[in-house]
N, C-alpha and C positions, 0 to 999 in steps of 0.2 A: 763619320772619319774614320776611313780603316784602319786598323791597330798598326796605332808604329812603334817596333821592341825600343826602340831606343827609351821614346815617351812612358812605357809600361814600366822597363827599367828604374829608370828615375822616381815615378808613380807608386810603386812599390818596396821601395830601396828603407831600410830600416833598421838603427840603429841596433844593433845589439850585442849585450853584454857577457853575455853565459855562452857556452865551448865550446865542442864536445872533445874528449882525449882523442883525437885523430892526427895526426898529421897532417899538415898541409904542403901537397907538391910544390918543391922546388924552381917549378915552371910555372906555378902561377903567381906565385912570388915577385915574378919576374916582368910578368905580366902585368901586374898588379903597378910596379913602379914606372915600367915603361910609359902606362898612362897617364902616371902624374907627368911624367916626363913630354907626354906630347899636350899639357895644358897648355893654353898662350899666355906670355909675359910682353911686356913692351920691351922693346928693344932687341925681340926672340935673346935678351940677356939669361933664358933658364938659368934660377937661383935657389935650385932644390938643392937640396942633398941629402942622401938617405943613409940611412942603419937599415940593417935587419938583426934583431933579437931572436934566436932560434931555439941557446941553451938557458935547458931551467932553470940553472945557477946561477949564472945573467940577467935573467930576466926575473928571477927574486929580489935581487938588491933594487927594484923599479920598483916595490909595494910598498917602501914606510914613504917614495918620493911622495906621493897620490893619496887619498882617501878613496880613493876606487880598487885598490890594491884586492879588490877581489875578480875585478877585471882582470886587472892583467894577470892575477894564479891561471883564471882558465884561457885564457887566449892561447892558443900558438907558437904566436907569432909577438910582437910588435917591432913594427914597421917608425922607430924616431923621425920625426918630418926636419928640416933646415932651411933658413936659408940662409946665403952665405953671403955675408956685408962684404966682403969684396966686389964681389959681382953687381952688387947691387946699383941703381941710377937715379933712382925713384921711389923715397920711401911707398907711401900710398901705391903706389902703381905695381911693383913690387910685392907688397901687404895681398892683393889683389890677386894675381898674382900665385901667390901662397894658395889663398884660398879655393883659386879654381881644381889647383895643384891635387891639393884633399879630394874632392868634389870629386876628381876625376879617380882614383885611386879607392874609393868606396862605394862608383857606381858598379868598377870595374869588377871588385870584390863581386860585388852584388851578381855580377849577371853568371860571374861565373860556382854560385853556389855556394859561395863563401860571408859569413857575416864579420861586418866590421865596426868598429865605434870608432868616435875622433875624440882623441881623448884632449878635453883643451886647460883643464884645473890644473894638471901635470906641471905646468907650463909655469908654475914658481918655481921648479925644482928645476928648472935648468941650468946652472951651475954646477949640480951634480951629477947631471947625467952627463952631458957634456967628459964632464970627469971621468965616469965611469965605463966612456967608451973611447978613451984619449983624443981624446977632442979641442983643439984651438977657440979661440974667441970669439973667431972670425964667424962661428958657423952660431947661428938660434935660431934656439928648439922654438917651433911652431902649434908639434901640436904628435901626441904615438897616437900609430894608429894602430890599435889590436884589432888581430885577428885567425880566422879559423873557421869553422865548421857550426852552422848556432845548433846550440842544442836543443831549439825551440825557432820555429815561426808563425807567433800567432802579435807579437809586436805590436800595436796599434799607432794609427799615429789622425791628427787632427789639422786643420789648416783654418786661416779665419778665412771668412768670405773675402771674395776678391774686390768688391763693389768697399768696405775697408783698406784697403792695401790700396787702390791705386787710387794714386790723388790729384791723375788730372787726363783728361780724356777729348777733344776736340781738335 
């Protein structure tokens, strides 16, 4: 099979938790958000909402809200991603759409030479993050993407054998 650049990007993407102290260009951040916006959603309701946290002072206020404070500290940009409860029409479908949105963002970041990690443990601090950003109760935190230029690119990963995961074929 001929090399496919989309599949190569998917297969080579890794969660990056250590970043260089180099600024991330605004244009790249906008492209990452645009990639998230183009995820599929039921009825094309596009329930996602995005915040961009660039300032070190505000970013530092996220650190006590997660056990991954070193990742937050190292990242150049934080992208809190929310679902707008008022735009939802079916919880399962809308939450699935959010996963597609986040995956698009991670793949886009990797394709542009950036590193990113999807922080989920921080969801326990949903209320504090909304308060910190001045956002209403209609938004529910789905993840915070920590973003920057990777300090290293030697992250390893493995996947289970396909035979273990395919439950029916025929």
